[in-house]
A tleap script that builds the chain and sets N, CA, C and O, in Angstrom:
source leaprc.protein.ff14SB
mol = sequence {
  NMET ALA SER SER LEU ILE ASN THR VAL ILE
  GLY SER MET PRO ALA LYS ALA VAL PRO PRO
  MET ARG ASN GLY ARG PRO ASP HIE GLN LEU
  ALA ASP ALA LEU THR ARG VAL SER PRO GLN
  ALA GLN ALA LYS ALA LYS ALA SER SER GLN
  ASP PHE GLU ALA MET PHE LEU ASN SER MET
  PHE SER GLN MET THR SER GLY THR LYS GLY
  GLU GLY PRO PHE GLY ASP THR PRO GLY THR
  GLY VAL TRP ARG SER MET LEU THR ASP GLN
  TYR SER LYS ASN PHE ALA LYS ALA GLY GLY
  ILE GLY ILE SER THR ASP VAL TYR ARG THR
  LEU ILE LEU GLN GLN ALA ASN ARG ALA GLY
  GLN SER GLY ASP PRO CTHR
}
set mol.1.N position { -22.278 0.647 34.493 }
set mol.1.CA position { -23.027 -0.563 34.332 }
set mol.1.C position { -23.553 -0.697 32.908 }
set mol.1.O position { -23.540 -1.787 32.336 }
set mol.2.N position { -24.014 0.407 32.340 }
set mol.2.CA position { -24.529 0.355 30.979 }
set mol.2.C position { -23.439 -0.018 29.990 }
set mol.2.O position { -23.697 -0.750 29.034 }
set mol.3.N position { -22.207 0.481 30.207 }
set mol.3.CA position { -21.135 0.162 29.266 }
set mol.3.C position { -20.762 -1.307 29.328 }
set mol.3.O position { -20.406 -1.894 28.306 }
set mol.4.N position { -20.837 -1.928 30.532 }
set mol.4.CA position { -20.523 -3.353 30.603 }
set mol.4.C position { -21.591 -4.181 29.893 }
set mol.4.O position { -21.285 -5.213 29.295 }
set mol.5.N position { -22.854 -3.726 29.961 }
set mol.5.CA position { -23.923 -4.415 29.253 }
set mol.5.C position { -23.723 -4.312 27.746 }
set mol.5.O position { -23.913 -5.286 27.018 }
set mol.6.N position { -23.339 -3.128 27.288 }
set mol.6.CA position { -23.088 -2.928 25.857 }
set mol.6.C position { -21.926 -3.795 25.400 }
set mol.6.O position { -22.001 -4.428 24.347 }
set mol.7.N position { -20.848 -3.830 26.186 }
set mol.7.CA position { -19.690 -4.638 25.807 }
set mol.7.C position { -20.033 -6.119 25.737 }
set mol.7.O position { -19.534 -6.826 24.861 }
set mol.8.N position { -20.891 -6.608 26.660 }
set mol.8.CA position { -21.240 -8.027 26.603 }
set mol.8.C position { -22.125 -8.323 25.411 }
set mol.8.O position { -21.982 -9.370 24.780 }
set mol.9.N position { -23.039 -7.419 25.092 }
set mol.9.CA position { -23.921 -7.650 23.952 }
set mol.9.C position { -23.128 -7.588 22.653 }
set mol.9.O position { -23.272 -8.452 21.788 }
set mol.10.N position { -22.290 -6.561 22.520 }
set mol.10.CA position { -21.498 -6.415 21.294 }
set mol.10.C position { -20.466 -7.523 21.188 }
set mol.10.O position { -20.225 -8.046 20.100 }
set mol.11.N position { -19.856 -7.885 22.308 }
set mol.11.CA position { -18.849 -8.929 22.292 }
set mol.11.C position { -19.396 -10.277 21.872 }
set mol.11.O position { -18.650 -11.114 21.365 }
set mol.12.N position { -20.708 -10.509 22.076 }
set mol.12.CA position { -21.282 -11.800 21.727 }
set mol.12.C position { -21.800 -11.857 20.300 }
set mol.12.O position { -22.153 -12.930 19.811 }
set mol.13.N position { -21.850 -10.708 19.625 }
set mol.13.CA position { -22.328 -10.679 18.241 }
set mol.13.C position { -21.262 -11.215 17.305 }
set mol.13.O position { -20.077 -10.943 17.498 }
set mol.14.N position { -21.663 -11.971 16.293 }
set mol.14.CA position { -20.668 -12.456 15.331 }
set mol.14.C position { -20.128 -11.286 14.503 }
set mol.14.O position { -20.865 -10.374 14.129 }
set mol.15.N position { -18.839 -11.339 14.233 }
set mol.15.CA position { -18.213 -10.276 13.448 }
set mol.15.C position { -18.551 -10.452 11.976 }
set mol.15.O position { -18.456 -11.554 11.436 }
set mol.16.N position { -18.943 -9.366 11.332 }
set mol.16.CA position { -19.229 -9.414 9.902 }
set mol.16.C position { -17.960 -9.093 9.134 }
set mol.16.O position { -17.171 -8.240 9.538 }
set mol.17.N position { -17.780 -9.778 8.038 }
set mol.17.CA position { -16.645 -9.476 7.178 }
set mol.17.C position { -16.940 -8.186 6.425 }
set mol.17.O position { -17.953 -8.075 5.735 }
set mol.18.N position { -16.061 -7.231 6.561 }
set mol.18.CA position { -16.237 -5.949 5.896 }
set mol.18.C position { -15.570 -6.030 4.529 }
set mol.18.O position { -14.373 -6.301 4.442 }
set mol.19.N position { -16.328 -5.798 3.460 }
set mol.19.CA position { -15.718 -5.874 2.129 }
set mol.19.C position { -14.740 -4.715 1.921 }
set mol.19.O position { -14.883 -3.669 2.555 }
set mol.20.N position { -13.761 -4.884 1.051 }
set mol.20.CA position { -12.853 -3.779 0.748 }
set mol.20.C position { -13.632 -2.601 0.171 }
set mol.20.O position { -14.643 -2.779 -0.509 }
set mol.21.N position { -13.148 -1.406 0.453 }
set mol.21.CA position { -13.823 -0.197 -0.010 }
set mol.21.C position { -13.039 0.430 -1.158 }
set mol.21.O position { -11.813 0.344 -1.230 }
set mol.22.N position { -13.795 1.066 -2.054 }
set mol.22.CA position { -13.195 1.804 -3.158 }
set mol.22.C position { -14.023 3.058 -3.378 }
set mol.22.O position { -15.213 2.978 -3.682 }
set mol.23.N position { -13.399 4.209 -3.225 }
set mol.23.CA position { -14.078 5.499 -3.356 }
set mol.23.C position { -15.282 5.590 -2.428 }
set mol.23.O position { -16.320 6.137 -2.800 }
set mol.24.N position { -15.142 5.053 -1.220 }
set mol.24.CA position { -16.203 5.138 -0.231 }
set mol.24.C position { -17.324 4.131 -0.389 }
set mol.24.O position { -18.312 4.189 0.343 }
set mol.25.N position { -17.195 3.220 -1.318 }
set mol.25.CA position { -18.233 2.211 -1.559 }
set mol.25.C position { -17.610 0.820 -1.519 }
set mol.25.O position { -16.425 0.654 -1.809 }
set mol.26.N position { -18.416 -0.182 -1.157 }
set mol.26.CA position { -17.884 -1.551 -1.129 }
set mol.26.C position { -17.422 -1.998 -2.520 }
set mol.26.O position { -18.106 -1.777 -3.519 }
set mol.27.N position { -16.263 -2.622 -2.557 }
set mol.27.CA position { -15.700 -3.118 -3.821 }
set mol.27.C position { -15.926 -4.632 -3.877 }
set mol.27.O position { -15.069 -5.415 -3.469 }
set mol.28.N position { -17.078 -5.020 -4.384 }
set mol.28.CA position { -17.439 -6.439 -4.426 }
set mol.28.C position { -16.586 -7.221 -5.417 }
set mol.28.O position { -16.346 -8.413 -5.224 }
set mol.29.N position { -16.135 -6.569 -6.462 }
set mol.29.CA position { -15.281 -7.236 -7.447 }
set mol.29.C position { -13.954 -7.644 -6.807 }
set mol.29.O position { -13.476 -8.756 -7.029 }
set mol.30.N position { -13.359 -6.753 -6.016 }
set mol.30.CA position { -12.110 -7.079 -5.331 }
set mol.30.C position { -12.350 -8.133 -4.255 }
set mol.30.O position { -11.534 -9.039 -4.086 }
set mol.31.N position { -13.463 -8.026 -3.524 }
set mol.31.CA position { -13.773 -9.013 -2.487 }
set mol.31.C position { -13.876 -10.415 -3.095 }
set mol.31.O position { -13.377 -11.381 -2.518 }
set mol.32.N position { -14.516 -10.524 -4.249 }
set mol.32.CA position { -14.629 -11.812 -4.929 }
set mol.32.C position { -13.258 -12.300 -5.390 }
set mol.32.O position { -12.939 -13.482 -5.260 }
set mol.33.N position { -12.458 -11.398 -5.923 }
set mol.33.CA position { -11.124 -11.771 -6.408 }
set mol.33.C position { -10.236 -12.242 -5.260 }
set mol.33.O position { -9.432 -13.158 -5.435 }
set mol.34.N position { -10.373 -11.625 -4.090 }
set mol.34.CA position { -9.542 -12.011 -2.949 }
set mol.34.C position { -9.829 -13.440 -2.497 }
set mol.34.O position { -8.952 -14.101 -1.940 }
set mol.35.N position { -11.034 -13.914 -2.728 }
set mol.35.CA position { -11.357 -15.297 -2.356 }
set mol.35.C position { -10.689 -16.303 -3.282 }
set mol.35.O position { -10.525 -17.469 -2.920 }
set mol.36.N position { -10.300 -15.859 -4.479 }
set mol.36.CA position { -9.691 -16.762 -5.459 }
set mol.36.C position { -8.172 -16.664 -5.515 }
set mol.36.O position { -7.529 -17.367 -6.295 }
set mol.37.N position { -7.594 -15.785 -4.680 }
set mol.37.CA position { -6.141 -15.600 -4.672 }
set mol.37.C position { -5.613 -16.003 -3.303 }
set mol.37.O position { -6.187 -15.632 -2.279 }
set mol.38.N position { -4.530 -16.756 -3.282 }
set mol.38.CA position { -3.973 -17.248 -2.022 }
set mol.38.C position { -3.460 -16.100 -1.150 }
set mol.38.O position { -3.104 -15.040 -1.666 }
set mol.39.N position { -3.421 -16.305 0.162 }
set mol.39.CA position { -2.887 -15.264 1.053 }
set mol.39.C position { -1.429 -14.917 0.751 }
set mol.39.O position { -1.017 -13.769 0.921 }
set mol.40.N position { -0.653 -15.896 0.306 }
set mol.40.CA position { 0.746 -15.622 -0.043 }
set mol.40.C position { 0.823 -14.691 -1.253 }
set mol.40.O position { 1.636 -13.768 -1.286 }
set mol.41.N position { -0.027 -14.944 -2.239 }
set mol.41.CA position { -0.047 -14.094 -3.430 }
set mol.41.C position { -0.559 -12.695 -3.081 }
set mol.41.O position { -0.105 -11.706 -3.656 }
set mol.42.N position { -1.505 -12.610 -2.137 }
set mol.42.CA position { -2.004 -11.312 -1.696 }
set mol.42.C position { -0.898 -10.512 -1.008 }
set mol.42.O position { -0.754 -9.313 -1.245 }
set mol.43.N position { -0.117 -11.181 -0.156 }
set mol.43.CA position { 0.981 -10.501 0.540 }
set mol.43.C position { 2.041 -10.035 -0.451 }
set mol.43.O position { 2.586 -8.939 -0.321 }
set mol.44.N position { 2.327 -10.880 -1.442 }
set mol.44.CA position { 3.319 -10.514 -2.452 }
set mol.44.C position { 2.830 -9.330 -3.293 }
set mol.44.O position { 3.613 -8.440 -3.625 }
set mol.45.N position { 1.542 -9.318 -3.636 }
set mol.45.CA position { 0.971 -8.210 -4.410 }
set mol.45.C position { 1.002 -6.917 -3.599 }
set mol.45.O position { 1.276 -5.847 -4.142 }
set mol.46.N position { 0.722 -7.017 -2.299 }
set mol.46.CA position { 0.763 -5.826 -1.439 }
set mol.46.C position { 2.181 -5.264 -1.370 }
set mol.46.O position { 2.380 -4.054 -1.480 }
set mol.47.N position { 3.164 -6.145 -1.186 }
set mol.47.CA position { 4.556 -5.698 -1.121 }
set mol.47.C position { 4.992 -5.072 -2.448 }
set mol.47.O position { 5.676 -4.049 -2.463 }
set mol.48.N position { 4.598 -5.689 -3.550 }
set mol.48.CA position { 4.958 -5.158 -4.872 }
set mol.48.C position { 4.319 -3.799 -5.117 }
set mol.48.O position { 4.951 -2.900 -5.673 }
set mol.49.N position { 3.072 -3.651 -4.704 }
set mol.49.CA position { 2.401 -2.365 -4.917 }
set mol.49.C position { 3.015 -1.266 -4.056 }
set mol.49.O position { 3.115 -0.120 -4.494 }
set mol.50.N position { 3.428 -1.607 -2.830 }
set mol.50.CA position { 4.106 -0.619 -1.987 }
set mol.50.C position { 5.467 -0.254 -2.565 }
set mol.50.O position { 5.864 0.911 -2.537 }
set mol.51.N position { 6.178 -1.240 -3.087 }
set mol.51.CA position { 7.479 -0.964 -3.713 }
set mol.51.C position { 7.316 -0.055 -4.929 }
set mol.51.O position { 8.129 0.841 -5.151 }
set mol.52.N position { 6.272 -0.287 -5.708 }
set mol.52.CA position { 6.020 0.552 -6.884 }
set mol.52.C position { 5.757 1.996 -6.463 }
set mol.52.O position { 6.303 2.932 -7.047 }
set mol.53.N position { 4.914 2.167 -5.442 }
set mol.53.CA position { 4.617 3.518 -4.974 }
set mol.53.C position { 5.871 4.174 -4.395 }
set mol.53.O position { 6.080 5.373 -4.580 }
set mol.54.N position { 6.704 3.404 -3.700 }
set mol.54.CA position { 7.945 3.950 -3.152 }
set mol.54.C position { 8.872 4.423 -4.272 }
set mol.54.O position { 9.520 5.461 -4.143 }
set mol.55.N position { 8.939 3.662 -5.378 }
set mol.55.CA position { 9.766 4.094 -6.517 }
set mol.55.C position { 9.248 5.392 -7.103 }
set mol.55.O position { 10.026 6.291 -7.422 }
set mol.56.N position { 7.931 5.492 -7.246 }
set mol.56.CA position { 7.330 6.712 -7.770 }
set mol.56.C position { 7.624 7.902 -6.850 }
set mol.56.O position { 8.028 8.968 -7.314 }
set mol.57.N position { 7.419 7.710 -5.552 }
set mol.57.CA position { 7.676 8.785 -4.593 }
set mol.57.C position { 9.157 9.157 -4.562 }
set mol.57.O position { 9.502 10.329 -4.410 }
set mol.58.N position { 10.029 8.163 -4.704 }
set mol.58.CA position { 11.464 8.448 -4.730 }
set mol.58.C position { 11.805 9.345 -5.913 }
set mol.58.O position { 12.605 10.272 -5.786 }
set mol.59.N position { 11.206 9.072 -7.043 }
set mol.59.CA position { 11.418 9.917 -8.220 }
set mol.59.C position { 10.933 11.340 -7.961 }
set mol.59.O position { 11.595 12.309 -8.332 }
set mol.60.N position { 9.762 11.455 -7.316 }
set mol.60.CA position { 9.214 12.776 -7.007 }
set mol.60.C position { 10.119 13.529 -6.026 }
set mol.60.O position { 10.422 14.704 -6.231 }
set mol.61.N position { 10.551 12.839 -4.954 }
set mol.61.CA position { 11.406 13.490 -3.957 }
set mol.61.C position { 12.757 13.867 -4.550 }
set mol.61.O position { 13.311 14.913 -4.215 }
set mol.62.N position { 13.285 13.032 -5.418 }
set mol.62.CA position { 14.569 13.333 -6.052 }
set mol.62.C position { 14.472 14.597 -6.894 }
set mol.62.O position { 15.363 15.446 -6.859 }
set mol.63.N position { 13.390 14.715 -7.649 }
set mol.63.CA position { 13.191 15.926 -8.449 }
set mol.63.C position { 12.978 17.146 -7.562 }
set mol.63.O position { 13.433 18.243 -7.885 }
set mol.64.N position { 12.295 16.955 -6.459 }
set mol.64.CA position { 11.990 18.053 -5.555 }
set mol.64.C position { 13.261 18.621 -4.926 }
set mol.64.O position { 13.347 19.828 -4.702 }
set mol.65.N position { 14.247 17.775 -4.639 }
set mol.65.CA position { 15.458 18.229 -3.964 }
set mol.65.C position { 16.639 18.428 -4.904 }
set mol.65.O position { 17.728 18.771 -4.443 }
set mol.66.N position { 16.462 18.226 -6.195 }
set mol.66.CA position { 17.599 18.288 -7.124 }
set mol.66.C position { 18.205 19.684 -7.240 }
set mol.66.O position { 19.407 19.807 -7.476 }
set mol.67.N position { 17.429 20.706 -7.085 }
set mol.67.CA position { 17.956 22.059 -7.225 }
set mol.67.C position { 18.300 22.733 -5.913 }
set mol.67.O position { 18.638 23.917 -5.900 }
set mol.68.N position { 18.223 22.005 -4.809 }
set mol.68.CA position { 18.476 22.591 -3.500 }
set mol.68.C position { 19.973 22.758 -3.275 }
set mol.68.O position { 20.740 21.803 -3.404 }
set mol.69.N position { 20.373 23.949 -2.947 }
set mol.69.CA position { 21.784 24.256 -2.657 }
set mol.69.C position { 21.827 25.021 -1.341 }
set mol.69.O position { 20.802 25.530 -0.887 }
set mol.70.N position { 22.990 25.105 -0.733 }
set mol.70.CA position { 23.134 25.930 0.461 }
set mol.70.C position { 23.622 25.162 1.668 }
set mol.70.O position { 24.158 24.061 1.544 }
set mol.71.N position { 23.432 25.748 2.833 }
set mol.71.CA position { 23.900 25.187 4.091 }
set mol.71.C position { 22.975 24.085 4.585 }
set mol.71.O position { 21.873 23.904 4.067 }
set mol.72.N position { 23.436 23.349 5.595 }
set mol.72.CA position { 22.603 22.333 6.223 }
set mol.72.C position { 22.685 20.996 5.525 }
set mol.72.O position { 23.619 20.753 4.760 }
set mol.73.N position { 21.731 20.131 5.773 }
set mol.73.CA position { 21.795 18.773 5.225 }
set mol.73.C position { 21.727 18.733 3.702 }
set mol.73.O position { 22.144 17.746 3.096 }
set mol.74.N position { 21.212 19.779 3.078 }
set mol.74.CA position { 21.179 19.813 1.616 }
set mol.74.C position { 22.240 20.741 1.063 }
set mol.74.O position { 22.060 21.330 -0.002 }
set mol.75.N position { 23.332 20.872 1.770 }
set mol.75.CA position { 24.422 21.739 1.325 }
set mol.75.C position { 25.057 21.237 0.050 }
set mol.75.O position { 24.710 20.164 -0.444 }
set mol.76.N position { 25.980 22.001 -0.482 }
set mol.76.CA position { 26.609 21.688 -1.761 }
set mol.76.C position { 28.016 21.141 -1.520 }
set mol.76.O position { 29.002 21.779 -1.890 }
set mol.77.N position { 28.112 19.958 -0.900 }
set mol.77.CA position { 29.399 19.317 -0.642 }
set mol.77.C position { 29.507 18.062 -1.495 }
set mol.77.O position { 28.499 17.599 -2.029 }
set mol.78.N position { 30.711 17.498 -1.639 }
set mol.78.CA position { 30.869 16.328 -2.501 }
set mol.78.C position { 30.009 15.117 -2.114 }
set mol.78.O position { 29.578 14.380 -3.000 }
set mol.79.N position { 29.747 14.890 -0.819 }
set mol.79.CA position { 28.979 13.722 -0.406 }
set mol.79.C position { 27.478 13.950 -0.348 }
set mol.79.O position { 26.717 13.032 -0.042 }
set mol.80.N position { 27.057 15.158 -0.638 }
set mol.80.CA position { 25.639 15.489 -0.505 }
set mol.80.C position { 24.760 14.671 -1.442 }
set mol.80.O position { 23.677 14.242 -1.044 }
set mol.81.N position { 25.191 14.450 -2.652 }
set mol.81.CA position { 24.376 13.708 -3.620 }
set mol.81.C position { 24.058 12.305 -3.144 }
set mol.81.O position { 22.922 11.847 -3.267 }
set mol.82.N position { 25.056 11.617 -2.601 }
set mol.82.CA position { 24.848 10.258 -2.101 }
set mol.82.C position { 23.933 10.292 -0.883 }
set mol.82.O position { 22.991 9.507 -0.779 }
set mol.83.N position { 24.219 11.206 0.032 }
set mol.83.CA position { 23.402 11.314 1.239 }
set mol.83.C position { 21.966 11.665 0.891 }
set mol.83.O position { 21.032 11.099 1.458 }
set mol.84.N position { 21.788 12.583 -0.028 }
set mol.84.CA position { 20.448 13.010 -0.425 }
set mol.84.C position { 19.677 11.865 -1.069 }
set mol.84.O position { 18.480 11.713 -0.824 }
set mol.85.N position { 20.347 11.055 -1.890 }
set mol.85.CA position { 19.648 9.934 -2.527 }
set mol.85.C position { 19.208 8.902 -1.491 }
set mol.85.O position { 18.124 8.330 -1.612 }
set mol.86.N position { 20.036 8.659 -0.473 }
set mol.86.CA position { 19.639 7.729 0.583 }
set mol.86.C position { 18.483 8.292 1.399 }
set mol.86.O position { 17.580 7.554 1.793 }
set mol.87.N position { 18.510 9.597 1.654 }
set mol.87.CA position { 17.437 10.237 2.406 }
set mol.87.C position { 16.118 10.161 1.646 }
set mol.87.O position { 15.094 9.801 2.226 }
set mol.88.N position { 16.129 10.491 0.374 }
set mol.88.CA position { 14.889 10.440 -0.406 }
set mol.88.C position { 14.386 9.001 -0.541 }
set mol.88.O position { 13.178 8.768 -0.581 }
set mol.89.N position { 15.310 8.036 -0.611 }
set mol.89.CA position { 14.906 6.636 -0.674 }
set mol.89.C position { 14.164 6.234 0.604 }
set mol.89.O position { 13.116 5.592 0.539 }
set mol.90.N position { 14.702 6.608 1.751 }
set mol.90.CA position { 14.045 6.283 3.018 }
set mol.90.C position { 12.724 7.035 3.180 }
set mol.90.O position { 11.743 6.470 3.664 }
set mol.91.N position { 12.695 8.298 2.779 }
set mol.91.CA position { 11.442 9.053 2.817 }
set mol.91.C position { 10.368 8.343 1.996 }
set mol.91.O position { 9.239 8.166 2.455 }
set mol.92.N position { 10.724 7.943 0.794 }
set mol.92.CA position { 9.735 7.337 -0.097 }
set mol.92.C position { 9.240 6.003 0.450 }
set mol.92.O position { 8.047 5.711 0.363 }
set mol.93.N position { 10.134 5.184 1.014 }
set mol.93.CA position { 9.716 3.901 1.587 }
set mol.93.C position { 8.784 4.116 2.777 }
set mol.93.O position { 7.781 3.416 2.920 }
set mol.94.N position { 9.115 5.083 3.628 }
set mol.94.CA position { 8.273 5.354 4.794 }
set mol.94.C position { 6.921 5.923 4.400 }
set mol.94.O position { 5.901 5.563 4.989 }
set mol.95.N position { 6.901 6.802 3.416 }
set mol.95.CA position { 5.625 7.352 2.932 }
set mol.95.C position { 4.744 6.246 2.376 }
set mol.95.O position { 3.555 6.182 2.687 }
set mol.96.N position { 5.318 5.374 1.555 }
set mol.96.CA position { 4.545 4.290 0.943 }
set mol.96.C position { 4.034 3.322 2.008 }
set mol.96.O position { 2.897 2.858 1.931 }
set mol.97.N position { 4.867 3.018 2.995 }
set mol.97.CA position { 4.466 2.095 4.059 }
set mol.97.C position { 3.348 2.677 4.912 }
set mol.97.O position { 2.494 1.940 5.404 }
set mol.98.N position { 3.348 3.996 5.089 }
set mol.98.CA position { 2.333 4.659 5.916 }
set mol.98.C position { 1.026 4.899 5.167 }
set mol.98.O position { 0.089 5.455 5.740 }
set mol.99.N position { 0.942 4.502 3.922 }
set mol.99.CA position { -0.302 4.685 3.166 }
set mol.99.C position { -0.092 5.464 1.891 }
set mol.99.O position { -0.932 5.417 0.992 }
set mol.100.N position { 1.006 6.176 1.793 }
set mol.100.CA position { 1.356 6.864 0.564 }
set mol.100.C position { 0.322 7.852 0.091 }
set mol.100.O position { -0.364 8.497 0.884 }
set mol.101.N position { 0.227 7.955 -1.206 }
set mol.101.CA position { -0.705 8.902 -1.820 }
set mol.101.C position { -1.817 8.179 -2.571 }
set mol.101.O position { -2.583 8.807 -3.303 }
set mol.102.N position { -1.908 6.869 -2.395 }
set mol.102.CA position { -3.013 6.106 -2.970 }
set mol.102.C position { -2.675 5.288 -4.197 }
set mol.102.O position { -3.529 4.556 -4.699 }
set mol.103.N position { -1.474 5.389 -4.685 }
set mol.103.CA position { -1.102 4.636 -5.881 }
set mol.103.C position { -1.066 3.142 -5.592 }
set mol.103.O position { -1.529 2.339 -6.402 }
set mol.104.N position { -0.519 2.769 -4.442 }
set mol.104.CA position { -0.371 1.344 -4.138 }
set mol.104.C position { -1.723 0.642 -4.022 }
set mol.104.O position { -1.825 -0.545 -4.333 }
set mol.105.N position { -2.751 1.346 -3.583 }
set mol.105.CA position { -4.085 0.748 -3.468 }
set mol.105.C position { -4.610 0.326 -4.830 }
set mol.105.O position { -5.133 -0.777 -4.985 }
set mol.106.N position { -4.470 1.205 -5.816 }
set mol.106.CA position { -4.941 0.876 -7.160 }
set mol.106.C position { -4.074 -0.192 -7.823 }
set mol.106.O position { -4.584 -1.050 -8.543 }
set mol.107.N position { -2.772 -0.140 -7.581 }
set mol.107.CA position { -1.879 -1.156 -8.143 }
set mol.107.C position { -2.199 -2.520 -7.525 }
set mol.107.O position { -2.249 -3.528 -8.229 }
set mol.108.N position { -2.416 -2.546 -6.206 }
set mol.108.CA position { -2.768 -3.799 -5.516 }
set mol.108.C position { -4.067 -4.378 -6.077 }
set mol.108.O position { -4.154 -5.575 -6.349 }
set mol.109.N position { -5.064 -3.526 -6.246 }
set mol.109.CA position { -6.355 -3.976 -6.774 }
set mol.109.C position { -6.178 -4.581 -8.169 }
set mol.109.O position { -6.729 -5.641 -8.468 }
set mol.110.N position { -5.417 -3.911 -9.003 }
set mol.110.CA position { -5.185 -4.405 -10.362 }
set mol.110.C position { -4.452 -5.746 -10.347 }
set mol.110.O position { -4.816 -6.656 -11.092 }
set mol.111.N position { -3.425 -5.877 -9.508 }
set mol.111.CA position { -2.684 -7.133 -9.431 }
set mol.111.C position { -3.573 -8.284 -8.969 }
set mol.111.O position { -3.512 -9.382 -9.522 }
set mol.112.N position { -4.399 -8.029 -7.953 }
set mol.112.CA position { -5.277 -9.078 -7.435 }
set mol.112.C position { -6.318 -9.486 -8.483 }
set mol.112.O position { -6.586 -10.674 -8.668 }
set mol.113.N position { -6.900 -8.503 -9.162 }
set mol.113.CA position { -7.895 -8.834 -10.195 }
set mol.113.C position { -7.270 -9.633 -11.329 }
set mol.113.O position { -7.886 -10.568 -11.839 }
set mol.114.N position { -6.053 -9.275 -11.728 }
set mol.114.CA position { -5.379 -10.024 -12.788 }
set mol.114.C position { -5.087 -11.447 -12.347 }
set mol.114.O position { -5.281 -12.386 -13.118 }
set mol.115.N position { -4.621 -11.620 -11.110 }
set mol.115.CA position { -4.320 -12.968 -10.623 }
set mol.115.C position { -5.582 -13.808 -10.485 }
set mol.115.O position { -5.572 -15.003 -10.780 }
set mol.116.N position { -6.666 -13.187 -10.038 }
set mol.116.CA position { -7.933 -13.921 -9.905 }
set mol.116.C position { -8.444 -14.346 -11.283 }
set mol.116.O position { -8.939 -15.461 -11.447 }
set mol.117.N position { -8.326 -13.462 -12.266 }
set mol.117.CA position { -8.751 -13.810 -13.628 }
set mol.117.C position { -7.902 -14.952 -14.184 }
set mol.117.O position { -8.425 -15.865 -14.824 }
set mol.118.N position { -6.616 -14.900 -13.942 }
set mol.118.CA position { -5.731 -15.949 -14.413 }
set mol.118.C position { -6.042 -17.275 -13.721 }
set mol.118.O position { -6.020 -18.332 -14.351 }
set mol.119.N position { -6.336 -17.209 -12.405 }
set mol.119.CA position { -6.681 -18.425 -11.658 }
set mol.119.C position { -8.007 -18.997 -12.160 }
set mol.119.O position { -8.174 -20.214 -12.229 }
set mol.120.N position { -8.942 -18.122 -12.509 }
set mol.120.CA position { -10.230 -18.572 -13.021 }
set mol.120.C position { -10.121 -19.213 -14.385 }
set mol.120.O position { -10.869 -20.139 -14.696 }
set mol.121.N position { -9.197 -18.734 -15.210 }
set mol.121.CA position { -9.030 -19.291 -16.553 }
set mol.121.C position { -8.341 -20.643 -16.508 }
set mol.121.O position { -8.690 -21.546 -17.269 }
set mol.122.N position { -7.362 -20.789 -15.619 }
set mol.122.CA position { -6.607 -22.049 -15.580 }
set mol.122.C position { -7.254 -23.053 -14.631 }
set mol.122.O position { -6.947 -24.244 -14.684 }
set mol.123.N position { -8.162 -22.571 -13.749 }
set mol.123.CA position { -8.767 -23.472 -12.781 }
set mol.123.C position { -7.834 -23.826 -11.649 }
set mol.123.O position { -8.144 -24.697 -10.836 }
set mol.124.N position { -6.682 -23.155 -11.583 }
set mol.124.CA position { -5.676 -23.429 -10.574 }
set mol.124.C position { -5.533 -22.197 -9.685 }
set mol.124.O position { -5.113 -21.147 -10.171 }
set mol.125.N position { -5.880 -22.295 -8.356 }
set mol.125.CA position { -5.748 -21.123 -7.501 }
set mol.125.C position { -4.295 -20.726 -7.332 }
set mol.125.O position { -3.412 -21.572 -7.191 }
set mol.126.N position { -4.062 -19.410 -7.349 }
set mol.126.CA position { -2.690 -18.900 -7.253 }
set mol.126.C position { -2.233 -18.834 -5.843 }
set mol.126.O position { -1.102 -18.427 -5.580 }
savepdb mol mol.pdb
quit
C-alpha cells in the first residue's frame, strides 16, 4: 500500500529537466547551447562525435592486433589482414556506440558549443 501511495505522489510531480553533466557537475554552458541548436543539428553532432571516437578506437585496435601471429582467428593466413580489419572496425563502432572511452562526449560538447556560438553571431538558429 505504501508503494502505491509513493507511486501516485511521484507520478503526479512535474518532471524537472536535468541539465547535462560534466565531471559530475551540471554543465550549464552546454545546456544553454543546446537550446540554441536544432534537434537535427544535435543528432548530426552526436553521430559525428561517435564516428570520430570509432575512428580513434579503430586505430588503437589495429595497432593492438598488428603484431598478433599464430593459430585461430588471428592466424597468419593470406585473408587474415582483411578479416582483422573488418573485425577491428566492428569492435570500434560497437565500443563507441556503447559509450566508448569518453572522447565522443567532449567532441559532442565542442561541436554543440561551436554551433551555438555561430548561431548567436548570425542570429540564425542552426
